[in-house]
C-alpha positions in Angstrom: -28.8 -25.7 -25.3 -29.9 -28.9 -23.3 -32.8 -30.5 -22.8 -33.6 -32.1 -19.2 -36.8 -33.9 -18.3 -37.5 -34.4 -14.8 -39.8 -37.4 -14.0 -40.4 -37.7 -10.4 -41.9 -40.3 -7.7 -43.3 -42.5 -10.7 -44.2 -45.7 -7.6 -43.6 -48.2 -10.3 -45.7 -50.8 -8.4 -49.0 -48.6 -9.1 -48.0 -46.9 -12.7 -50.9 -46.5 -15.1 -49.6 -48.3 -18.2 -51.4 -45.9 -20.4 -49.9 -42.9 -19.1 -46.0 -44.8 -18.8 -46.7 -45.3 -22.7 -47.4 -41.6 -23.6 -44.0 -40.4 -20.9 -42.2 -42.7 -23.7 -43.7 -41.1 -26.5 -43.4 -37.4 -25.0 -39.7 -38.3 -23.9 -39.5 -39.4 -27.9 -40.9 -35.8 -29.2 -38.2 -33.9 -27.0 -35.3 -35.4 -27.4 -34.3 -35.2 -24.1 -30.6 -34.7 -23.8 -30.8 -35.8 -19.8 -33.3 -37.8 -17.7 -33.4 -36.6 -13.9 -35.8 -39.4 -11.7 -35.9 -37.5 -8.0 -37.1 -40.4 -6.5 -39.6 -42.9 -5.6 -39.2 -45.2 -8.5 -40.8 -47.8 -7.0 -43.9 -48.2 -4.4 -42.2 -50.4 -1.7 -38.9 -51.3 -2.8 -39.6 -54.8 -4.0 -37.5 -56.5 -6.7 -40.4 -57.3 -9.3 -41.6 -52.6 -9.0 -37.1 -52.5 -9.5 -37.7 -54.9 -12.6 -40.7 -52.6 -14.1 -38.8 -49.2 -13.5 -35.4 -50.4 -14.9 -37.6 -51.7 -18.2 -39.1 -48.3 -18.8 -35.6 -46.6 -18.1 -34.2 -48.9 -21.2 -37.3 -47.6 -23.3 -36.3 -43.7 -22.2 -35.0 -43.0 -25.7 -31.9 -40.4 -24.1 -28.7 -40.4 -23.8 -29.1 -40.3 -19.8 -30.7 -40.8 -17.0 -29.4 -39.4 -13.7 -31.1 -41.0 -10.6 -31.9 -40.8 -7.2 -33.3 -43.1 -5.0 -36.4 -41.8 -2.6 -38.0 -42.9 0.7 -40.1 -45.9 -1.1 -36.7 -46.9 -2.5 -35.9 -48.4 1.0 -37.2 -51.8 2.0 -40.4 -50.4 4.4 -41.7 -53.6 5.2 -38.4 -56.4 5.4 -36.2 -54.6 8.3 -33.0 -57.2 7.5 -32.4 -55.3 4.3 -33.3 -52.2 5.9 -31.2 -51.5 8.1 -28.3 -53.7 6.6 -28.5 -53.2 3.2 -30.8 -50.3 2.6 -30.1 -49.4 -1.3 -29.0 -53.0 -2.9 -32.1 -53.5 -4.5 -31.8 -49.9 -5.7 -28.3 -51.0 -7.0 -29.0 -53.7 -8.2 -31.4 -52.1 -10.6 -29.7 -48.3 -11.2 -25.8 -49.2 -10.5 -23.5 -48.3 -7.1 -23.3 -44.2 -7.8 -26.5 -43.0 -5.1 -25.2 -39.3 -5.8 -24.2 -39.3 -9.4 -23.7 -35.6 -11.5 -24.0 -34.4 -14.9 -21.8 -31.6 -16.8 -22.3 -30.4 -19.8 -21.1 -26.8 -21.2 -24.5 -25.4 -20.0 -25.2 -26.7 -17.0 -23.9 -28.7 -14.0 -26.9 -31.2 -12.1 -25.4 -32.6 -8.9 -27.7 -34.9 -7.4 -28.3 -35.1 -3.1 -29.5 -38.7 -1.4 -32.3 -37.0 1.1 -33.5 -40.3 2.5 -32.1 -42.3 5.5 -33.0 -45.8 6.8 -33.2 -44.5 10.3 -36.3 -42.1 8.9 -39.5 -43.7 7.3 -40.5 -40.7 5.1 -38.1 -37.7 6.1 -35.3 -36.6 4.3 -32.0 -34.8 5.8 -29.5 -33.1 4.0 -26.0 -33.8 5.9 -23.9 -30.9 6.8 -20.9 -33.2 4.5 -23.5 -33.6 1.5 -23.9 -29.4 2.0 -20.1 -28.6 2.2 -19.4 -30.9 -0.5 -22.3 -29.7 -2.9 -21.6 -26.1 -2.4 -17.7 -27.2 -3.6 -19.4 -28.7 -6.6 -21.6 -25.7 -7.2 -18.4 -23.2 -6.4 -16.1 -25.2 -9.0 -18.9 -24.6 -12.5 -18.5 -22.1 -15.1 -19.7 -19.1 -15.1 -21.7 -20.0 -18.2 -23.6 -22.8 -16.9 -27.0 -23.5 -15.3 -26.5 -24.8 -11.7 -28.4 -27.6 -10.6 -29.2 -29.5 -7.3 -31.3 -32.6 -6.9 -32.9 -34.0 -3.9 -36.0 -36.4 -2.9 -37.6 -34.3 -0.1 -38.1 -30.1 -1.1 -36.0 -27.5 0.5 -38.8 -25.5 0.4 -42.7 -25.7 -0.2 -46.0 -23.3 -1.3 -47.8 -24.0 1.9 -47.5 -24.5 5.6 -49.6 -27.6 5.5 -46.5 -28.9 3.2 -44.2 -27.6 5.7 -43.7 -31.3 7.3 -42.4 -32.4 3.8 -39.3 -30.0 4.0 -35.6 -32.5 4.4 -34.0 -31.1 7.6 -31.1 -29.1 7.3 -32.4 -27.1 4.5 -32.3 -23.6 5.5 -28.6 -24.1 5.8 -28.1 -25.7 2.5 -30.7 -23.2 0.8 -28.2 -20.2 2.0 -25.1 -22.7 2.1 -25.4 -23.6 -1.8 -26.9 -19.8 -3.0 -24.0 -18.5 -1.4 -22.3 -21.2 -4.2 -23.7 -20.1 -6.6 -26.9 -22.6 -7.2 -30.0 -21.3 -9.4 -32.5 -24.1 -9.8 -33.0 -26.8 -6.6 -35.4 -30.0 -8.2 -37.1 -32.1 -6.3 -40.2 -34.0 -5.7 -41.4 -36.2 -2.9 -45.0 -34.5 -2.3 -46.4 -35.0 -6.0 -47.5 -31.3 -6.1 -45.7 -29.7 -9.2 -44.4 -26.0 -8.4 -42.1 -22.9 -8.5 -41.3 -20.9 -5.7 -39.1 -17.6 -6.0 -36.4 -18.4 -2.9 -35.2 -15.1 -3.4 -38.5 -13.0 -2.5 -39.1 -14.7 0.7 -35.4 -15.0 1.9 -32.6 -12.7 1.5 -30.0 -14.9 -0.9 -27.1 -13.2 -2.5 -28.6 -14.4 -5.8 -31.7 -16.3 -7.5 -32.8 -19.5 -6.6 -35.6 -20.7 -7.5 -37.3 -24.2 -5.8 -38.9 -26.9 -8.8 -41.5 -29.7 -7.6 -42.6 -32.1 -10.0 -45.5 -34.2 -9.4 -45.7 -38.4 -9.6 -45.3 -39.1 -13.4 -47.1 -42.4 -14.0 -48.6 -43.1 -10.7 -52.1 -43.7 -9.1 -50.6 -41.6 -6.2 -51.6 -38.7 -7.8 -53.6 -35.8 -5.2 -57.1 -34.4 -6.0 -55.3 -31.0 -7.1 -52.2 -32.2 -9.2 -53.0 -35.2 -11.9 -49.9 -37.1 -13.7 -47.1 -34.9 -15.0 -43.6 -33.7 -15.7 -41.4 -31.1 -15.8 -38.9 -30.1 -18.9 -35.6 -27.8 -18.3 -34.3 -26.0 -21.4 -30.9 -24.4 -20.3 -28.9 -22.1 -22.7 -24.9 -21.4 -22.0 -24.0 -17.9 -20.9 -21.4 -16.2 -23.9 -20.0 -12.9 -24.8 -21.5 -11.9 -21.1 -24.6 -12.5 -21.2 -25.7 -15.2 -17.5 -27.2 -18.5 -19.1 -30.5 -18.8 -19.0 -33.4 -21.5 -17.7 -36.9 -22.4 -18.9 -38.9 -23.9 -16.8 -41.8 -26.3 -18.3 -44.8 -28.2 -16.8 -46.2 -31.1 -18.7 -49.4 -32.8 -18.1 -50.9 -35.8 -18.5 -54.6 -35.5 -20.5 -57.0 -38.5 -20.1 -59.5 -37.0 -22.6 -56.0 -37.0 -25.2 -53.9 -40.3 -23.5 -51.3 -37.6 -23.9 -49.4 -35.3 -21.7 -48.7 -31.5 -23.1 -47.7 -28.4 -22.1 -49.7 -26.5 -18.9 -47.2 -23.7 -18.0 -43.9 -22.4 -19.2 -41.8 -20.1 -16.9 -38.8 -18.5 -17.5 -36.3 -18.4 -14.8 -33.9 -15.2 -13.8 -30.3 -16.5 -13.4 -27.8 -14.6 -11.5 -27.2 -12.5 -9.0 -28.9 -8.6 -8.7 -28.2 -6.2 -11.3 -25.1 -5.1 -11.6 -22.9 -7.6 -9.2 -21.1 -10.1 -10.7 -21.6 -14.0 -10.7 -20.5 -16.1 -8.3 
C-alpha cells in the first residue's frame, strides 16, 4: 500500500506558522510514500516565498515530493519575468521538471501543467497534454491506481465555481477516462470535495474528481478551513481491482493539530462485468 499526501495552495508568504508545524507533525505521523503539491505553492512567486516553501519541503520526512506550479507561482507584477521566463523562480526552487511523474507497483501519478503565462487565473489543458497523458495512462498496469494531478480543477461541485474549471477539461475528462484514469487531483479554489464524475457524465469507468483546500495559508474560505487530503492506494492482485481511499484532514484551532474529518472509499474500475482498460 502507498500513502499519498496532497498539499495544495500553501501560498507561502501568507502561511500560518502554527499550521505549518502541525502539518509537519502530521506528515511524520502518516509517513507518506509521496507528497503531492498541487500548485499555488507561493503567494506571489517572490524569491523569499519560494525560499520559505523550499525550506518547508526540506523538512518533510518523506522519500519524494512531486510538485507542479499554480497560477500564483508565476510572477504577476514582474511582467518581464512573466513573459520571458515565467517558471524561472519556480525552477530555481523545485527543479526544471514542470510535469513530473511517479510510479509504484500500486499507483501511477501523472502531473499536468495547467498554468499559462498568458492567463491570469485560468488553467488550460492542451491537445498535446491530453494525448500525452492518455498514452501514459494506457501503459499503466492493471494493478495500479491511475492518478492525474492538475492545479485548476476539471470539475466543481456548484455552478458558482464553474469559471474555475480548466479550459479543455471536458475533452480531457473523456479522453483520460477512456485511457483508464481513476482519480483527478486538483486544488486552486481552496475547497475540498470529491465528485463521482461517472454519475453525471456517461463514462466508460469510475472517475473521481478529488480537490484539496488550502493547506497552511491565511486564505481560507468561510466554508473550508486549512486542510489536506490523504490517499491510500492498494494494488490489485489475483483478479481483484486496485483500491483507493481518500481521507480529508482539517486543522483544528483548539488542538493545534490536523485531525481526520472524513473518509471515502472510491470504487475503482469499470462497471461490473467489464474488463478493466
